[in-house]
C-alpha positions as CSV (number, residue, x, y, z in Angstrom):
1,X,-21.2,-8.4,-15.2
2,X,-18.8,-7.3,-12.5
3,X,-15.1,-6.8,-13.1
4,X,-12.4,-6.7,-10.6
5,X,-10.6,-3.3,-11.2
6,X,-7.9,-1.3,-9.6
7,X,-9.3,1.4,-7.3
8,X,-6.4,2.6,-5.2
9,X,-2.6,2.6,-5.7
10,X,0.4,4.0,-3.7
11,X,3.3,3.7,-6.2
12,X,7.0,3.5,-5.2
13,X,6.2,3.5,-1.5
14,X,9.3,2.9,0.7
15,X,9.0,0.3,3.5
16,X,10.4,2.1,6.6
17,X,10.2,-0.9,9.0
18,X,9.5,-4.6,9.0
19,X,8.7,-6.7,12.1
20,X,8.1,-10.4,11.9
21,X,7.0,-10.6,15.5
22,X,4.1,-8.2,15.1
23,X,0.5,-9.2,14.1
24,X,0.4,-9.3,10.3
25,X,-0.6,-6.3,8.3
26,X,0.8,-3.2,6.6
27,X,0.6,0.1,8.5
28,X,0.1,3.2,6.3
29,X,-0.3,6.8,7.5
30,X,-3.9,7.9,7.3
31,X,-3.0,10.9,5.1
32,X,-1.7,8.5,2.4
33,X,-4.7,6.2,2.9
34,X,-7.1,9.2,2.4
35,X,-5.2,10.3,-0.7
36,X,-6.1,7.0,-2.5
37,X,-9.3,6.0,-0.7
38,X,-7.9,3.1,1.4
39,X,-10.0,1.9,4.4
40,X,-8.7,0.4,7.7
41,X,-8.9,-3.4,7.3
42,X,-9.0,-3.3,3.5
43,X,-7.3,-6.1,1.7
44,X,-4.3,-4.9,-0.4
45,X,-1.8,-6.4,-2.8
46,X,1.8,-5.3,-2.0
47,X,4.2,-5.8,-4.9
48,X,7.9,-5.2,-4.3
49,X,9.5,-3.2,-7.0
50,X,12.9,-4.1,-5.5
51,X,12.5,-7.9,-5.5
52,X,9.4,-8.8,-7.4
53,X,7.8,-10.5,-4.3
54,X,4.1,-10.0,-3.9
55,X,1.7,-10.6,-1.0
56,X,-1.8,-9.8,0.2
57,X,-2.5,-8.4,3.6
58,X,-4.7,-5.8,5.2
59,X,-4.3,-2.1,6.0
60,X,-3.9,-0.7,9.5
61,X,-4.0,3.1,9.9
62,X,-0.8,4.8,10.9
63,X,0.1,8.3,12.2
64,X,-0.6,10.9,9.5
65,X,2.4,12.9,8.2
66,X,5.1,10.5,9.4
67,X,5.7,8.7,6.1
68,X,6.1,5.5,8.0
69,X,5.0,2.4,6.1
70,X,5.5,-0.7,8.2
71,X,5.2,-4.3,7.0
72,X,4.5,-6.8,9.8
73,X,4.1,-10.5,10.6
74,X,5.0,-13.2,8.1
75,X,4.9,-10.6,5.3
76,X,8.1,-9.2,6.8
77,X,9.9,-12.3,5.6
78,X,8.9,-11.5,2.0
79,X,9.2,-7.7,1.9
80,X,11.9,-5.9,4.0
81,X,12.8,-2.5,5.2
82,X,14.2,-0.3,2.4
83,X,12.2,-2.0,-0.4
84,X,10.2,0.1,-2.8
85,X,6.6,-1.3,-3.3
86,X,3.4,-0.7,-5.0
87,X,0.4,-1.0,-2.7
88,X,-2.9,-1.7,-4.6
89,X,-6.5,-2.3,-3.7
90,X,-9.1,-3.6,-6.1
91,X,-12.9,-3.4,-6.2
92,X,-15.8,-4.9,-8.1
93,X,-17.6,-2.7,-10.6
94,X,-20.0,-3.1,-13.6
95,X,-18.5,0.1,-15.1
96,X,-15.0,1.4,-15.6
97,X,-13.3,3.0,-12.5
98,X,-10.9,5.8,-12.5
99,X,-8.4,4.6,-9.9
100,X,-7.0,7.0,-7.3
101,X,-3.2,6.7,-7.7
102,X,-0.2,8.7,-6.3
103,X,3.5,8.4,-6.8
104,X,5.6,8.7,-3.6
105,X,9.2,9.8,-3.0
106,X,11.8,8.0,-0.8
107,X,10.3,9.6,2.3
108,X,6.7,8.6,1.3
109,X,5.7,12.1,0.4
110,X,3.3,12.5,-2.5
111,X,5.3,13.6,-5.6
112,X,2.4,13.6,-8.0
113,X,-1.0,12.2,-9.0
114,X,-0.3,8.8,-10.6
115,X,-2.9,9.1,-13.4
């Protein structure tokens, strides 16, 4: 039997910009995507630690090393610039999965492995 399990998590990410007029998505620098195994176009759950709002969107690759995490489109009405979020992706597996998780600082630099 397949179970839906956490596979990737960026914890305490800071939203650096929000643009309601842009095509919907969340832009994440590719170095952070690589750190947790996120793919371009992958569906993610974004949960605001600041407000409790939650939404699903897809990942767009951003410029590596910038720390810029942008939330766009209608999602920018629910999660705003300056909010702390957890960005999570899930997968299907018939066996337990050791998720790739990192904890970020206020400039979206990796502080530590989140395991």
